[in-house]
Structures are given as C-alpha cells and as structure tokens.
N, C-alpha and C positions, 0 to 999 in steps of 0.2 A: 504494500500500500504506500502510495506517495501522496504527501500533503503538499498541494501546490500554492494555495493562497488562503490561509486561514485569516478570518477577520472577526473583530469584536462585534457582537450584536447589541446586547443590552445588559444592564444590571437590574435586579429586582430585590426589593426588601420585604415583600409580603406575598403570600400564596395567591392573592387576588391578581398579581401581576406576572405569575409564571408564564414563561414564553412557550407557546405551542407551535409545533412545526410538524410537517409530514416526514421530515428526515428522522432517522434513528437518533436516539439520545444516549450519550455516554456521559457519565458523571465522574468527577475526580473529588475524592474525600480524603481527609487526613487532619491531624492535629495542627495547631498553629505552628508555623515556621518549619514544617516538614519538607517544604519545597514544592508545593502544588503549582505555583506560578512558574517556577523554573522548569518543571516537567512539561507543563503546557507549552511553554516557549520552545523547549527542545523538540517536542512532537511537531510543532508548527514550523520549525526551522527558522524561527525569528527570535530576536532578543527582547523585544518590548511589546509583544502582543498582550501578555498578562503582566500586570505590574508586580514586580518583586520588591520585597522590603526586608531589611534586617530586623525590623520591628515585628514581633509576632502579633497575630490578631488583626492584620490589615484587611483580610477578606471578610467582610461582615455581610455581604450580599451574595446572592446567587448570580454569578457572572456567566453569560452565554457567549459562545464563540462558534462561528460557522467554519467547519473544517471540510467543506465540500460535500463529501459523502455522508457526513453526520454532523450533529450539533453537539458540542462539548459544554457541559455545565460545571463550573468551578464552584464547589460548595463552601460555605463559611468554615474556617478552621475551628476545631473544637479543642477544649482543654487549656485555653489560655488563662492564666491565673490573674492577670492584672486588669480584669474588667469586672464590673459589678455582677452580682448574682442575677439581677434582672436582665442584663445584657446577655449573659450566658444562656439563660432560659429562652430568651428571644431567638438567639441563634439556633439553639437545640430544636425549638418548635418549628422554625423555618426549615431546617434540614429534615426533620422527621416528616413534616408535611410534604416536602419535595419527594423524599424517598418512598413515601406511602402512596402518593397520587400520580406520579409521573411514569410514563411508559419507558423505563430505563432498560437498555439492552445490556449495559455493563457498568458496574461501579469499579473504578480503579481506586483501590484503597491504599493510601500511602502510609508507610511507617519509616522511621529513621533507622537505617541499618546499624548505626552505632550504639543504639540503646535497645533494651528489652521493651516490648510493647507496654504501653501505659494501660491503666484500667479503662480509659476512654477508648483506646484502640481496640481493646477486647470487647468493649460494649458495642462498638461499631460493627465488628465482625459478627458478633452474636445477633445483632439486629438484622444484618443482611441475611444470615442463615435463617433466622426466624421467619422473615417475610419472603424467603426464597428469591431474593434479588441476586441475579448473577454478579459475581465479583471476582477480581483478581487482586492479589496483594503485590505491590511494588515497593521494594525497600530502597529508599533514596539515599543519596550522599555516599555511594559506594567508593568514590574516589578518596574518601577520608580514611579508608582502611587499606591495609596491604592486600594484595591479591590472594595471598594464602589464608587470610582471615575472613574473606567474603563468604565462602560456602559454609564454614562452621557457624558463622553468625546467622546466615539464612536458616540453617537447621534449627538453631536455638529459637529464633523468632517463630518459625513454623510450629515448633513444639508448644511454645507459649500460646499461640493463637489456635492451636488444634487443627492445623491444616497440613496437607502434604507439602513436601519440599517442591514438588512440581507445580504447586499453586503460587510459588514465590518467584519474583523476578528482581534481580539486583539492577539498580540504575544509577546513573550519575549525569545530571544535567551539564556538568562541567566538561565531561569527556565524551558524552553521547552514548555511554554504555547503557544498553537496555532499550534504546530507541526502537530498533527493528523488532525486538521481542514484544514491546508494548503495542506497536502498530499491528503486529500479528495477532495479539489478543483481541484488539478492537475489530480487526477484519473478521476473525472467527465469530465474534459476537454479532457482527452485522449480518453474517451469512447464516446464523442459527435461526431456527424456526420459532424460537420463543417470542 
C-alpha cells in the first residue's frame, strides 16, 4: 500500500460532530506522548500532517485525516496526569463514544516499547477485546532500544497485554521501522469482510 497525498480533514470535540464518510475508518489510540502524531506522519510520508509536541496531552480532539483509500482518526491521548479529572473524563467519554459508535475497520493501539504497558493501556486492550473491535498493537520508539532488546521487550509487552507476539509490531517514526508492516495491517483490515 502506498500513501500518496494524505490531508487533514477536521477536528471534533463532541460525538455530535463525528465525521462520517463512505471510506473505511482506521483509528490510532494510545496514551499521551506515545507518538501517535509521529506514527501518523510516518505513515503519510510527511513531517507536519499531524502536529507533534513534546508536551503530553496535546491531542484533546478526534482529528481526521484522508489517506486516500481510508480515513484515519487520531484519538485523544489517555493517561495524562496533568489535566483535571473533568478533562480526563471528557476525553474518556469522547473516545468511548467514538469506539462504540463508529464503523472502525482497525484500531492501531500504540504502546511505548521502552516501558511495560500502563493500566490505561491494559484497559484499552480489554475494551477492544470486549467490544470485538479489530486491533493491532504497535510498540513505538523502537529506535530508543538496541536491536537485541527489541524482541525480548515485545515479548514482555505481549505477555502483559495477553496477546500473541504476532499481534505486536515494533516501530520507530525516526527510522521508519515498522512503516510497511503497519501499512500491511491496514491493507489487510481494508480487505477483510468485517
């Protein structure tokens, strides 16, 4: 799969404004500062399609991007400590409403390869399992580990999340590692009958 010209569509702050399209929908989820925007930019082959920030908790809306064959939705980051409980609840409700009501072909669930999954990460995977939403787990920031440590860490994360190692993909937006694998996951999802 080749992405030729991905473009930003819109940002929405409430379920009343969810973007509807005839194109298949792919969602990207993960905790704050896991690298959602960086992965989206890597897949698009652009540096500034999705805004990246060193400050966690920047994505507070659902951001939609047209990737040609599909629409990609960037969901609000979860687990950021420096916002009010009300704000966290608002993000959680928006995300849950999105996951529950939208015709999603695949959720790309991001975790940071350098750390064991958080309780929020586990909750997200359990939620996706519970509602039978197709998902794949992508472990970001693999460039921060030596090559010899990537597979053992993937195995550890897979064990923590109770998934098979085959359900995990290591990636790095810095080096492009995992780009083709992730595009392959998306292509398989687009071709599935679900």
